[in-house]
C-alpha positions in Angstrom: -15.0 0.4 4.5 -14.2 3.2 1.9 -12.0 6.3 3.3 -12.0 9.3 0.7 -8.9 11.3 1.1 -9.4 15.5 -0.4 -7.0 17.8 -0.1 -3.9 15.9 1.8 -2.3 14.5 -1.1 0.3 11.9 -0.9 2.7 13.1 1.5 -0.8 13.3 3.7 -1.8 10.3 3.4 1.3 8.8 4.7 0.7 11.0 7.8 -2.8 9.8 8.4 -1.8 6.0 7.7 0.9 6.2 9.8 -1.1 7.2 12.7 -4.0 4.8 11.6 -1.2 1.8 11.9 0.8 2.9 15.4 -2.6 1.8 17.1 -3.7 -1.6 15.2 -4.1 -4.6 15.7 -1.9 -7.5 14.9 -2.6 -8.9 11.1 -1.6 -12.7 10.8 1.2 -13.5 8.2 2.5 -10.0 8.1 5.9 -9.0 7.5 5.9 -7.3 11.5 8.9 -6.6 13.4 8.1 -4.4 15.8 9.1 -1.6 14.4 7.5 0.9 11.9 8.5 0.1 9.0 8.7 2.2 5.3 9.5 0.5 2.1 9.3 2.6 -1.7 9.4 -0.1 -4.3 10.0 0.8 -8.0 6.9 0.1 -9.8 8.3 1.3 -13.3 7.4 4.9 -13.7 8.2 6.3 -10.4 7.8 4.5 -7.0 5.1 2.9 -4.9 5.4 2.5 -1.3 4.5 0.2 1.3 4.0 1.2 5.4 4.0 -1.9 7.5 2.9 -1.4 11.2 4.9 -2.8 14.2 2.2 -4.8 14.7 2.1 -5.7 10.8 -0.5 -3.9 9.4 0.0 -2.7 6.0 -0.7 0.2 4.0 0.2 0.1 -0.3 0.4 3.4 -1.4 -0.2 3.3 -5.6 1.1 0.1 -7.4 2.8 0.5 -10.9 2.0 0.6 -14.4 -0.4 -1.5 -16.2 1.3 -5.0 -17.7 4.5 -3.6 -15.8 3.0 -6.1 -12.2 5.8 -8.2 -11.6 7.7 -5.5 -10.2 5.4 -4.6 -7.2 3.9 -7.8 -7.0 7.7 -9.8 -6.7 8.6 -6.8 -4.1 5.4 -7.3 -1.7 6.0 -11.4 -1.8 9.7 -10.9 -1.1 8.6 -9.3 2.1 6.5 -11.9 3.0 3.1 -9.9 2.9 0.2 -11.9 1.8 -2.7 -9.1 2.3 -2.7 -5.3 1.9 -4.9 -3.6 4.4 -4.8 -0.2 3.6 -4.5 0.4 -0.3 -4.1 4.2 -1.2 -4.5 5.7 -4.4 -2.8 8.9 -4.7 -4.8 9.8 -7.9 -6.1 7.7 -10.9 -3.0 8.1 -13.5 -1.9 4.6 -15.1 1.5 4.6 -13.4 -0.4 4.9 -10.2 -2.9 2.8 -10.6 -2.3 0.5 -13.6 -1.3 -2.6 -11.5 -4.7 -2.3 -9.1 -6.4 -5.3 -10.2 -3.1 -7.2 -10.8 -1.5 -6.4 -6.9 -4.9 -6.6 -5.6 -6.0 -10.0 -7.2 -2.9 -11.6 -5.7 -2.7 -9.8 -2.4 -6.5 -8.6 -1.0 -7.3 -5.4 0.4 -9.1 -4.8 2.9 -9.8 -1.3 3.1 -9.1 1.5 0.4 -8.3 4.8 0.3 -8.5 7.5 -2.7 -7.9 11.0 -3.4 -11.1 12.6 -5.0 
């Protein structure tokens, strides 16, 4: 399933993802703790974000600069993330999608959203 996000921007994507996840089904092997979690990660230039629903579904917003993918990979691994349920690219600049191939190769994605 591919979701196209237009005219909402990063904040709108975050709100939409939060609403989607509140009633989400549990995801095995994720970092669920019964609470809505929002993590901001240093991805080299700016921040990426990881939203985790109370039931463990994950939304990854942006993923860092190409050739500096160890930062987001180690952060996700440290949280116990094994896959990404939704991936949102706020826009198509290298500092936002440069690590998509590496990160999503290591943490398989189920769904994606992108700005048009």
